[in-house]
C-alpha positions in Angstrom: -35.8 193.4 194.9 -38.4 195.1 197.1 -35.7 196.1 199.6 -33.4 197.3 196.8 -36.2 199.4 195.3 -36.9 200.9 198.8 -33.3 201.7 199.4 -32.9 203.4 196.0 -36.0 205.5 196.6 -34.4 206.7 199.9 -31.6 208.3 198.0 -33.4 209.7 195.0 -33.5 213.2 196.3 -29.7 213.4 196.9 -27.7 215.3 194.4 -24.3 213.9 195.3 -22.4 211.3 193.2 -23.5 207.7 193.5 -21.4 204.6 193.2 -23.2 201.4 192.2 -20.9 198.4 192.3 -21.4 194.7 191.6 -20.5 191.9 189.3 -21.3 191.9 185.6 -25.0 191.1 185.2 -25.9 192.2 188.7 -28.2 194.9 187.5 -26.2 198.1 188.0 -27.6 199.6 184.8 -31.2 198.8 185.9 -30.5 200.4 189.3 -29.1 203.5 187.7 -32.0 203.9 185.4 -34.5 203.3 188.2 -32.7 205.9 190.3 -32.7 208.4 187.5 -36.4 207.9 186.7 -37.4 208.5 190.4 -34.9 211.2 191.2 -35.0 215.0 191.2 -32.9 214.7 188.0 -35.5 212.7 186.0 -36.1 215.5 183.6 -32.4 215.8 182.9 -30.4 213.6 180.6 -29.4 210.0 181.4 -26.3 209.1 179.5 -25.0 205.5 179.8 -21.6 204.6 178.3 -19.8 201.3 178.4 -16.2 202.4 179.2 -14.8 199.1 177.9 -15.8 200.2 174.3 -13.9 203.5 174.4 -10.5 203.2 172.7 -7.7 204.0 175.2 -6.5 207.0 173.1 -10.0 208.5 173.0 -11.1 208.3 176.7 -10.3 211.9 177.6 -11.9 213.2 174.4 -15.1 211.2 174.8 -15.6 212.0 178.5 -14.5 215.6 178.5 -14.7 216.7 174.9 -12.2 218.7 172.9 -11.8 222.0 171.0 -9.9 221.7 167.7 -8.3 224.5 165.6 -11.4 224.9 163.4 -14.9 225.6 164.7 -16.2 222.4 163.3 -13.7 220.4 165.4 -15.6 221.1 168.6 -16.9 218.0 170.4 -18.9 218.1 173.6 -17.9 215.3 176.0 -20.2 213.0 177.7 -19.9 214.8 181.1 -21.0 218.0 179.5 -23.8 216.4 177.6 -25.1 214.9 180.8 -25.4 218.4 182.3 -26.9 218.0 185.8 -28.4 214.7 184.8 -26.8 211.3 185.3 -23.7 210.0 183.5 -23.6 206.2 184.1 -20.1 204.9 183.5 -20.5 201.1 183.1 -17.4 198.9 183.2 -15.3 201.9 184.5 -12.6 199.5 185.8 -11.8 198.9 182.1 -10.5 202.5 181.6 -6.8 202.8 181.4 -5.2 204.1 184.6 -3.5 207.0 182.8 
């Protein structure tokens, strides 16, 4: 764990995308939250979403939002809400390929 923490701290100042992979229960969420807390983005939002819980017909709407005909039909997606913070997509392999 000490080595893992040291490795995460090495990349905390990077602003590029980060892929954290591992089996269920390996601690990906914990690593993402630690990275966020110690990164240059720590003042920005951290939004975690379990992709397995998003219905297949709502994936695009939830991730990217939508604009309906009426003004009250506007919905900001998770990507927009994360702004320049971190959007943690847990169980991303569960999203439909389409």
